[in-house]
TIKEKOL-252769 format. One record per residue (C-alpha): residue number from 0; residue in one letter; chain; x, y, z. Coordinates in steps of 0.2 Angstrom, whole numbers. Example, Ala and Ser with C-alpha at 12.3 -4.5 7.8 and 13.67 -1.06 7.14 Angstrom:
2
{0 'A' 'A' {62 -22 39}}
{1 'S' 'A' {68 -5 36}}
***
This chain:
485
{0 'M' 'A' {-125 68 -237}}
{1 'K' 'A' {-115 88 -238}}
{2 'Q' 'A' {-125 87 -221}}
{3 'I' 'A' {-118 70 -216}}
{4 'A' 'A' {-101 73 -219}}
{5 'T' 'A' {-100 89 -211}}
{6 'F' 'A' {-108 83 -193}}
{7 'A' 'A' {-95 66 -195}}
{8 'L' 'A' {-81 80 -197}}
{9 'V' 'A' {-88 87 -182}}
{10 'V' 'A' {-87 71 -173}}
{11 'L' 'A' {-69 70 -180}}
{12 'V' 'A' {-62 85 -174}}
{13 'F' 'A' {-73 83 -157}}
{14 'C' 'A' {-65 66 -152}}
{15 'C' 'A' {-47 74 -160}}
{16 'D' 'A' {-49 87 -146}}
{17 'L' 'A' {-53 76 -133}}
{18 'A' 'A' {-39 64 -138}}
{19 'L' 'A' {-28 79 -137}}
{20 'M' 'A' {-35 88 -120}}
{21 'R' 'A' {-33 71 -112}}
{22 'A' 'A' {-15 71 -118}}
{23 'M' 'A' {-12 89 -113}}
{24 'A' 'A' {-20 87 -96}}
{25 'A' 'A' {-10 87 -81}}
{26 'P' 'A' {-7 72 -73}}
{27 'P' 'A' {-18 65 -62}}
{28 'N' 'A' {-18 61 -43}}
{29 'I' 'A' {-18 44 -37}}
{30 'I' 'A' {-24 38 -22}}
{31 'V' 'A' {-23 17 -19}}
{32 'V' 'A' {-35 12 -3}}
{33 'M' 'A' {-26 -6 1}}
{34 'A' 'A' {-38 -17 12}}
{35 'D' 'A' {-30 -31 25}}
{36 'D' 'A' {-35 -48 22}}
{37 'H' 'A' {-53 -41 11}}
{38 'G' 'A' {-60 -55 3}}
{39 'Q' 'A' {-69 -50 -13}}
{40 'W' 'A' {-85 -59 -9}}
{41 'A' 'A' {-89 -49 7}}
{42 'L' 'A' {-93 -33 -2}}
{43 'G' 'A' {-111 -27 -8}}
{44 'A' 'A' {-105 -24 -26}}
{45 'Y' 'A' {-99 -41 -29}}
{46 'G' 'A' {-115 -50 -23}}
{47 'L' 'A' {-114 -47 -4}}
{48 'S' 'A' {-132 -37 -3}}
{49 'A' 'A' {-132 -39 16}}
{50 'M' 'A' {-115 -27 15}}
{51 'Q' 'A' {-118 -8 23}}
{52 'T' 'A' {-107 -2 9}}
{53 'P' 'A' {-113 10 2}}
{54 'N' 'A' {-96 22 -6}}
{55 'L' 'A' {-89 6 -13}}
{56 'D' 'A' {-105 3 -20}}
{57 'W' 'A' {-106 19 -28}}
{58 'M' 'A' {-89 19 -33}}
{59 'A' 'A' {-89 1 -42}}
{60 'E' 'A' {-108 5 -50}}
{61 'R' 'A' {-99 23 -56}}
{62 'G' 'A' {-82 19 -59}}
{63 'V' 'A' {-75 3 -65}}
{64 'M' 'A' {-75 -15 -56}}
{65 'F' 'A' {-64 -30 -61}}
{66 'R' 'A' {-74 -45 -55}}
{67 'N' 'A' {-58 -58 -58}}
{68 'A' 'A' {-46 -48 -48}}
{69 'M' 'A' {-34 -59 -39}}
{70 'S' 'A' {-17 -57 -29}}
{71 'P' 'A' {-2 -63 -36}}
{72 'S' 'A' {1 -72 -16}}
{73 'P' 'A' {-12 -74 -2}}
{74 'V' 'A' {-1 -70 11}}
{75 'C' 'A' {1 -51 15}}
{76 'S' 'A' {21 -46 15}}
{77 'P' 'A' {22 -56 -3}}
{78 'A' 'A' {7 -48 -10}}
{79 'R' 'A' {12 -30 -4}}
{80 'A' 'A' {30 -34 -10}}
{81 'S' 'A' {24 -40 -28}}
{82 'F' 'A' {12 -22 -27}}
{83 'Y' 'A' {26 -10 -23}}
{84 'T' 'A' {39 -18 -35}}
{85 'G' 'A' {29 -25 -50}}
{86 'K' 'A' {37 -42 -47}}
{87 'M' 'A' {32 -59 -42}}
{88 'P' 'A' {38 -67 -25}}
{89 'S' 'A' {49 -78 -37}}
{90 'Q' 'A' {58 -63 -42}}
{91 'H' 'A' {58 -52 -25}}
{92 'G' 'A' {61 -65 -16}}
{93 'V' 'A' {46 -62 0}}
{94 'H' 'A' {36 -79 -1}}
{95 'D' 'A' {27 -79 18}}
{96 'F' 'A' {23 -65 30}}
{97 'L' 'A' {40 -55 36}}
{98 'Q' 'A' {42 -56 56}}
{99 'E' 'A' {45 -39 62}}
{100 'D' 'A' {59 -47 71}}
{101 'A' 'A' {78 -42 69}}
{102 'K' 'A' {81 -61 68}}
{103 'Y' 'A' {72 -62 53}}
{104 'D' 'A' {80 -47 44}}
{105 'H' 'A' {87 -53 26}}
{106 'N' 'A' {87 -36 18}}
{107 'W' 'A' {73 -40 8}}
{108 'L' 'A' {66 -30 -6}}
{109 'A' 'A' {89 -22 -8}}
{110 'G' 'A' {90 -19 -27}}
{111 'E' 'A' {73 -19 -31}}
{112 'T' 'A' {66 -1 -38}}
{113 'L' 'A' {50 5 -29}}
{114 'L' 'A' {33 11 -37}}
{115 'S' 'A' {35 26 -26}}
{116 'E' 'A' {53 28 -34}}
{117 'H' 'A' {47 26 -53}}
{118 'L' 'A' {32 41 -47}}
{119 'Q' 'A' {46 53 -41}}
{120 'K' 'A' {56 52 -55}}
{121 'E' 'A' {37 58 -64}}
{122 'G' 'A' {35 73 -53}}
{123 'Y' 'A' {23 65 -37}}
{124 'R' 'A' {24 69 -22}}
{125 'T' 'A' {23 52 -13}}
{126 'A' 'A' {14 46 4}}
{127 'L' 'A' {13 27 13}}
{128 'I' 'A' {1 29 26}}
{129 'G' 'A' {-2 15 39}}
{130 'K' 'A' {0 -3 34}}
{131 'W' 'A' {17 -9 24}}
{132 'H' 'A' {26 -26 31}}
{133 'A' 'A' {37 -27 16}}
{134 'T' 'A' {52 -28 27}}
{135 'T' 'A' {57 -33 43}}
{136 'D' 'A' {54 -17 52}}
{137 'S' 'A' {40 -5 43}}
{138 'S' 'A' {47 9 57}}
{139 'I' 'A' {60 12 43}}
{140 'P' 'A' {56 25 28}}
{141 'Q' 'A' {56 16 13}}
{142 'A' 'A' {64 24 -5}}
{143 'G' 'A' {55 34 -15}}
{144 'F' 'A' {40 40 0}}
{145 'D' 'A' {42 60 3}}
{146 'K' 'A' {28 56 17}}
{147 'W' 'A' {29 37 29}}
{148 'L' 'A' {20 36 42}}
{149 'S' 'A' {17 16 44}}
{150 'Y' 'A' {22 7 63}}
{151 'D' 'A' {35 2 76}}
{152 'A' 'A' {32 -16 80}}
{153 'L' 'A' {49 -16 86}}
{154 'K' 'A' {45 -9 100}}
{155 'A' 'A' {26 -10 102}}
{156 'G' 'A' {25 -30 98}}
{157 'W' 'A' {14 -34 79}}
{158 'R' 'A' {-1 -35 87}}
{159 'N' 'A' {-3 -16 92}}
{160 'Q' 'A' {-4 -12 75}}
{161 'Y' 'A' {-19 -23 73}}
{162 'L' 'A' {-29 -14 84}}
{163 'H' 'A' {-44 -6 77}}
{164 'R' 'A' {-47 6 92}}
{165 'G' 'A' {-36 11 106}}
{166 'T' 'A' {-16 17 107}}
{167 'V' 'A' {-7 12 92}}
{168 'K' 'A' {11 18 90}}
{169 'F' 'A' {19 25 75}}
{170 'S' 'A' {34 30 66}}
{171 'E' 'A' {29 45 55}}
{172 'D' 'A' {44 48 48}}
{173 'G' 'A' {57 38 55}}
{174 'N' 'A' {51 45 72}}
{175 'P' 'A' {41 36 84}}
{176 'T' 'A' {22 42 87}}
{177 'Q' 'A' {6 37 95}}
{178 'Y' 'A' {-14 38 92}}
{179 'T' 'A' {-28 33 104}}
{180 'G' 'A' {-46 32 96}}
{181 'V' 'A' {-51 24 81}}
{182 'Q' 'A' {-36 20 68}}
{183 'A' 'A' {-45 20 53}}
{184 'R' 'A' {-49 38 55}}
{185 'F' 'A' {-33 44 59}}
{186 'L' 'A' {-23 35 43}}
{187 'T' 'A' {-39 44 32}}
{188 'Q' 'A' {-37 61 41}}
{189 'Q' 'A' {-18 60 38}}
{190 'A' 'A' {-22 56 19}}
{191 'V' 'A' {-32 73 20}}
{192 'D' 'A' {-19 80 27}}
{193 'F' 'A' {-7 74 16}}
{194 'I' 'A' {-17 82 0}}
{195 'D' 'A' {-18 100 6}}
{196 'Q' 'A' {-2 101 8}}
{197 'S' 'A' {5 115 -4}}
{198 'S' 'A' {11 111 -20}}
{199 'S' 'A' {11 110 -38}}
{200 'K' 'A' {15 92 -38}}
{201 'P' 'A' {3 80 -42}}
{202 'F' 'A' {1 68 -26}}
{203 'F' 'A' {3 47 -26}}
{204 'I' 'A' {-6 39 -10}}
{205 'S' 'A' {-5 21 -4}}
{206 'L' 'A' {-16 24 11}}
{207 'N' 'A' {-15 8 21}}
{208 'L' 'A' {-31 3 31}}
{209 'V' 'A' {-28 -13 42}}
{210 'E' 'A' {-45 -18 42}}
{211 'P' 'A' {-53 -30 42}}
{212 'H' 'A' {-38 -40 47}}
{213 'A' 'A' {-37 -51 66}}
{214 'P' 'A' {-43 -46 79}}
{215 'F' 'A' {-60 -48 76}}
{216 'A' 'A' {-66 -40 88}}
{217 'G' 'A' {-68 -18 93}}
{218 'L' 'A' {-74 -12 79}}
{219 'P' 'A' {-88 2 83}}
{220 'E' 'A' {-104 -5 92}}
{221 'R' 'A' {-115 4 80}}
{222 'L' 'A' {-108 -6 63}}
{223 'V' 'A' {-106 -23 72}}
{224 'D' 'A' {-122 -22 82}}
{225 'H' 'A' {-129 -22 63}}
{226 'Y' 'A' {-120 -40 58}}
{227 'R' 'A' {-122 -49 72}}
{228 'P' 'A' {-142 -55 68}}
{229 'I' 'A' {-137 -60 49}}
{230 'A' 'A' {-118 -64 52}}
{231 'G' 'A' {-123 -81 55}}
{232 'K' 'A' {-134 -82 40}}
{233 'I' 'A' {-120 -76 29}}
{234 'I' 'A' {-107 -90 32}}
{235 'R' 'A' {-116 -104 42}}
{236 'A' 'A' {-103 -113 53}}
{237 'G' 'A' {-100 -132 48}}
{238 'N' 'A' {-90 -135 32}}
{239 'S' 'A' {-74 -147 27}}
{240 'S' 'A' {-63 -151 12}}
{241 'D' 'A' {-49 -160 8}}
{242 'L' 'A' {-35 -150 15}}
{243 'P' 'A' {-32 -151 35}}
{244 'N' 'A' {-31 -136 43}}
{245 'L' 'A' {-15 -131 49}}
{246 'N' 'A' {-18 -129 68}}
{247 'K' 'A' {-34 -126 80}}
{248 'H' 'A' {-33 -109 80}}
{249 'T' 'A' {-38 -110 60}}
{250 'L' 'A' {-52 -120 63}}
{251 'V' 'A' {-69 -110 62}}
{252 'P' 'A' {-70 -104 81}}
{253 'D' 'A' {-84 -106 95}}
{254 'E' 'A' {-89 -86 92}}
{255 'H' 'A' {-92 -88 75}}
{256 'E' 'A' {-106 -76 73}}
{257 'E' 'A' {-96 -64 83}}
{258 'Q' 'A' {-80 -63 76}}
{259 'L' 'A' {-89 -63 58}}
{260 'A' 'A' {-98 -49 64}}
{261 'Q' 'A' {-83 -39 68}}
{262 'Y' 'A' {-75 -45 52}}
{263 'L' 'A' {-88 -37 43}}
{264 'A' 'A' {-91 -21 53}}
{265 'A' 'A' {-72 -17 47}}
{266 'V' 'A' {-76 -17 30}}
{267 'S' 'A' {-91 -6 35}}
{268 'L' 'A' {-79 6 45}}
{269 'I' 'A' {-68 4 26}}
{270 'D' 'A' {-80 8 17}}
{271 'E' 'A' {-86 27 28}}
{272 'Q' 'A' {-68 32 25}}
{273 'V' 'A' {-69 28 9}}
{274 'G' 'A' {-83 41 11}}
{275 'T' 'A' {-71 53 20}}
{276 'V' 'A' {-59 53 4}}
{277 'L' 'A' {-70 58 -9}}
{278 'D' 'A' {-79 69 2}}
{279 'A' 'A' {-61 79 4}}
{280 'L' 'A' {-58 78 -16}}
{281 'E' 'A' {-74 84 -19}}
{282 'G' 'A' {-74 98 -7}}
{283 'R' 'A' {-57 104 -14}}
{284 'D' 'A' {-63 99 -33}}
{285 'L' 'A' {-52 87 -35}}
{286 'L' 'A' {-63 74 -41}}
{287 'D' 'A' {-59 78 -59}}
{288 'N' 'A' {-40 74 -59}}
{289 'T' 'A' {-40 61 -44}}
{290 'L' 'A' {-40 41 -46}}
{291 'L' 'A' {-48 34 -31}}
{292 'I' 'A' {-41 14 -29}}
{293 'Y' 'A' {-48 2 -21}}
{294 'T' 'A' {-40 -17 -18}}
{295 'S' 'A' {-35 -30 -2}}
{296 'D' 'A' {-17 -37 -2}}
{297 'H' 'A' {-28 -55 -4}}
{298 'G' 'A' {-46 -61 1}}
{299 'M' 'A' {-48 -72 16}}
{300 'L' 'A' {-58 -88 24}}
{301 'M' 'A' {-69 -84 38}}
{302 'G' 'A' {-78 -101 38}}
{303 'Q' 'A' {-77 -106 22}}
{304 'Y' 'A' {-73 -123 20}}
{305 'G' 'A' {-73 -124 42}}
{306 'L' 'A' {-57 -111 39}}
{307 'Y' 'A' {-52 -94 45}}
{308 'G' 'A' {-36 -87 38}}
{309 'K' 'A' {-29 -86 19}}
{310 'A' 'A' {-16 -96 12}}
{311 'N' 'A' {-9 -100 29}}
{312 'A' 'A' {-26 -106 35}}
{313 'S' 'A' {-22 -127 29}}
{314 'Y' 'A' {-8 -136 27}}
{315 'P' 'A' {-3 -136 14}}
{316 'P' 'A' {-6 -119 8}}
{317 'N' 'A' {-23 -116 -4}}
{318 'F' 'A' {-27 -107 -17}}
{319 'Y' 'A' {-47 -107 -13}}
{320 'E' 'A' {-57 -94 -23}}
{321 'E' 'A' {-62 -84 -6}}
{322 'T' 'A' {-41 -82 -1}}
{323 'I' 'A' {-36 -76 -20}}
{324 'R' 'A' {-49 -65 -26}}
{325 'I' 'A' {-48 -48 -21}}
{326 'P' 'A' {-60 -31 -22}}
{327 'L' 'A' {-50 -20 -38}}
{328 'I' 'A' {-63 -3 -39}}
{329 'F' 'A' {-57 13 -51}}
{330 'F' 'A' {-64 27 -50}}
{331 'G' 'A' {-63 45 -60}}
{332 'S' 'A' {-68 55 -71}}
{333 'E' 'A' {-73 52 -89}}
{334 'Q' 'A' {-56 60 -94}}
{335 'L' 'A' {-47 46 -83}}
{336 'L' 'A' {-58 32 -87}}
{337 'R' 'A' {-75 27 -96}}
{338 'G' 'A' {-87 22 -81}}
{339 'H' 'A' {-99 12 -79}}
{340 'Q' 'A' {-90 -2 -83}}
{341 'S' 'A' {-89 -21 -74}}
{342 'R' 'A' {-74 -29 -82}}
{343 'G' 'A' {-73 -50 -83}}
{344 'E' 'A' {-50 -49 -89}}
{345 'L' 'A' {-39 -58 -76}}
{346 'V' 'A' {-31 -47 -68}}
{347 'D' 'A' {-19 -45 -52}}
{348 'L' 'A' {-9 -31 -40}}
{349 'I' 'A' {4 -31 -52}}
{350 'D' 'A' {-5 -25 -66}}
{351 'L' 'A' {-11 -12 -54}}
{352 'H' 'A' {8 -7 -51}}
{353 'T' 'A' {10 -7 -71}}
{354 'T' 'A' {-6 3 -74}}
{355 'I' 'A' {-2 15 -60}}
{356 'R' 'A' {17 19 -69}}
{357 'D' 'A' {8 19 -86}}
{358 'I' 'A' {-5 32 -80}}
{359 'A' 'A' {8 44 -71}}
{360 'S' 'A' {19 43 -84}}
{361 'G' 'A' {8 48 -98}}
{362 'G' 'A' {8 30 -107}}
{363 'K' 'A' {24 26 -106}}
{364 'H' 'A' {24 9 -100}}
{365 'P' 'A' {11 -2 -106}}
{366 'K' 'A' {17 -16 -100}}
{367 'S' 'A' {30 -21 -89}}
{368 'D' 'A' {49 -23 -92}}
{369 'Y' 'A' {53 -30 -76}}
{370 'G' 'A' {38 -43 -72}}
{371 'P' 'A' {23 -49 -79}}
{372 'G' 'A' {12 -33 -76}}
{373 'R' 'A' {2 -27 -89}}
{374 'S' 'A' {-5 -8 -89}}
{375 'L' 'A' {-26 -9 -88}}
{376 'R' 'A' {-28 7 -96}}
{377 'P' 'A' {-35 -1 -113}}
{378 'L' 'A' {-50 -8 -100}}
{379 'L' 'A' {-52 8 -89}}
{380 'N' 'A' {-57 18 -106}}
{381 'G' 'A' {-66 3 -110}}
{382 'E' 'A' {-59 -4 -126}}
{383 'R' 'A' {-64 -23 -130}}
{384 'T' 'A' {-47 -31 -131}}
{385 'L' 'A' {-45 -48 -140}}
{386 'D' 'A' {-27 -52 -133}}
{387 'W' 'A' {-29 -52 -114}}
{388 'R' 'A' {-23 -68 -105}}
{389 'R' 'A' {-31 -80 -102}}
{390 'F' 'A' {-24 -88 -87}}
{391 'Q' 'A' {-20 -79 -69}}
{392 'V' 'A' {-7 -86 -59}}
{393 'S' 'A' {-3 -87 -40}}
{394 'E' 'A' {11 -93 -27}}
{395 'R' 'A' {15 -96 -9}}
{396 'G' 'A' {33 -103 -6}}
{397 'N' 'A' {34 -120 -14}}
{398 'A' 'A' {17 -119 -20}}
{399 'R' 'A' {11 -112 -35}}
{400 'M' 'A' {-7 -111 -44}}
{401 'I' 'A' {-14 -107 -62}}
{402 'T' 'A' {-32 -106 -68}}
{403 'D' 'A' {-43 -100 -81}}
{404 'G' 'A' {-58 -98 -73}}
{405 'H' 'A' {-62 -115 -75}}
{406 'W' 'A' {-49 -126 -71}}
{407 'K' 'A' {-37 -124 -57}}
{408 'L' 'A' {-23 -131 -56}}
{409 'V' 'A' {-10 -129 -37}}
{410 'R' 'A' {7 -135 -39}}
{411 'Y' 'A' {17 -143 -24}}
{412 'Y' 'A' {35 -147 -27}}
{413 'S' 'A' {46 -156 -14}}
{414 'E' 'A' {63 -153 -7}}
{415 'D' 'A' {71 -166 -18}}
{416 'S' 'A' {71 -156 -34}}
{417 'T' 'A' {74 -174 -42}}
{418 'S' 'A' {55 -180 -38}}
{419 'Q' 'A' {38 -175 -45}}
{420 'P' 'A' {27 -161 -39}}
{421 'D' 'A' {11 -162 -31}}
{422 'D' 'A' {-2 -158 -44}}
{423 'R' 'A' {-20 -155 -37}}
{424 'W' 'A' {-36 -151 -50}}
{425 'Y' 'A' {-49 -144 -44}}
{426 'D' 'A' {-64 -140 -57}}
{427 'L' 'A' {-73 -124 -53}}
{428 'S' 'A' {-90 -126 -60}}
{429 'H' 'A' {-93 -141 -50}}
{430 'P' 'A' {-106 -138 -34}}
{431 'F' 'A' {-93 -143 -23}}
{432 'A' 'A' {-80 -132 -31}}
{433 'E' 'A' {-65 -133 -23}}
{434 'R' 'A' {-72 -144 -8}}
{435 'H' 'A' {-64 -159 -15}}
{436 'R' 'A' {-49 -162 -26}}
{437 'S' 'A' {-55 -166 -44}}
{438 'P' 'A' {-51 -181 -58}}
{439 'T' 'A' {-37 -175 -68}}
{440 'P' 'A' {-44 -167 -83}}
{441 'R' 'A' {-42 -174 -100}}
{442 'D' 'A' {-25 -170 -108}}
{443 'Q' 'A' {-29 -156 -118}}
{444 'V' 'A' {-31 -145 -102}}
{445 'R' 'A' {-18 -155 -89}}
{446 'E' 'A' {-4 -150 -103}}
{447 'L' 'A' {-9 -133 -107}}
{448 'L' 'A' {-10 -127 -87}}
{449 'S' 'A' {6 -136 -85}}
{450 'S' 'A' {15 -131 -100}}
{451 'K' 'A' {9 -110 -96}}
{452 'L' 'A' {13 -113 -78}}
{453 'V' 'A' {30 -118 -80}}
{454 'Q' 'A' {33 -107 -95}}
{455 'F' 'A' {28 -91 -83}}
{456 'F' 'A' {39 -94 -72}}
{457 'E' 'A' {53 -98 -83}}
{458 'R' 'A' {50 -81 -87}}
{459 'Y' 'A' {48 -74 -69}}
{460 'E' 'A' {59 -81 -57}}
{461 'V' 'A' {75 -78 -54}}
{462 'K' 'A' {89 -88 -46}}
{463 'G' 'A' {91 -90 -26}}
{464 'K' 'A' {73 -81 -26}}
{465 'S' 'A' {63 -94 -33}}
{466 'G' 'A' {47 -102 -23}}
{467 'R' 'A' {56 -120 -28}}
{468 'H' 'A' {70 -116 -17}}
{469 'F' 'A' {61 -112 0}}
{470 'W' 'A' {70 -122 9}}
{471 'S' 'A' {87 -117 6}}
{472 'Q' 'A' {81 -96 8}}
{473 'P' 'A' {82 -86 24}}
{474 'F' 'A' {67 -89 36}}
{475 'P' 'A' {53 -75 36}}
{476 'N' 'A' {46 -78 52}}
{477 'A' 'A' {47 -92 68}}
{478 'K' 'A' {30 -101 58}}
{479 'T' 'A' {41 -104 44}}
{480 'E' 'A' {55 -108 52}}
{481 'K' 'A' {47 -124 63}}
{482 'L' 'A' {39 -130 46}}
{483 'M' 'A' {51 -130 36}}
{484 'K' 'A' {62 -138 51}}
***
């Protein structure tokens, strides 16, 4: 018994020392690689075995993979604005993609404190590399970033930034520059160069690749060639749903197999960039104190339900699982997380915002005091939680969604505030899933999800920025202006 007691004491001291060592360790470096339009379904770690994504799959196996990660808004600008502000669109006011045109400038995000600013206060040096798109001019450096490399879309046109290869015009710290080649490789090298800058401060890098966003063309042939023979087997053409397509451009194209092969090749190109970052960290002995995170702004339909696009593939906008579900993978040493985990909790990009701020501050911000975010640190540490949220919310303009993983309620508000909203229910356990609307569920389920949705936005919406009043707000782009008129 004496030996057992001695052993228990040694274990207790070791655990206390380990906890103390973690608490005293230098703040970790943090890198977030955010893809553009990468649906969770298009990744080997999430079940698509035909994908060639060895680096991301390795990260998911060795790190922490969140199976039920979702976007707070299945559109690029509001989703990214939510990540950087830690707030819902009905709080920060961005509800659709922002066209980079002076006509649609509304001083978006004015008064908001960005994640970069929080991290600078914690002693981090910070970089934004690649896509920004949370305001109407990506060439202007945003607050809190020591390095800024984004696009000059006002001069080059918005399509230029999405070229996977060729000459792309950038804005580097507000100054025009350009690069000719494979864009993803250039951006990744810029991230490595930032790592190599001499500094005693930890670094935060927001590396935003435009893959696999359209155009579905121009990806390296060595990657596309792998997917051409199998693309038609992964998602076969021909399907439909209750929601009408927005326009002819959101229907499955005649060259579906080729475009899908290009999309999947773009994911493989991302995977190679993640491998480059991993090698750079390992070669510089930085893996032990660097947290590498992979995610996307939202998902994408590539033929599912006979549609191409995201929320705006249909009208009214959809919240299909393929649209809202995103990959979310954390990788780091045992000092930073407990690896080999697959977590099933409902999480989103706002939680990611809160988690990064919490980790950077040494655990001072387990819950957001300005948005619905909650730090994922307990989950990363392998804790068994009993009080995690049971519902996930997303929104896009006047449309809102809530799901518990079984039932999904999509609510559309009309411009007439006195009229009842249009509620559409989906039983995700049904073989047809979201192809057809489901009959209204039993009263208990209906009342629970409906009340939770109302309560959520009663807490997380700001007058003048709420999606319920989308019609009275400034137009974010030409398409929205046309639809609203």
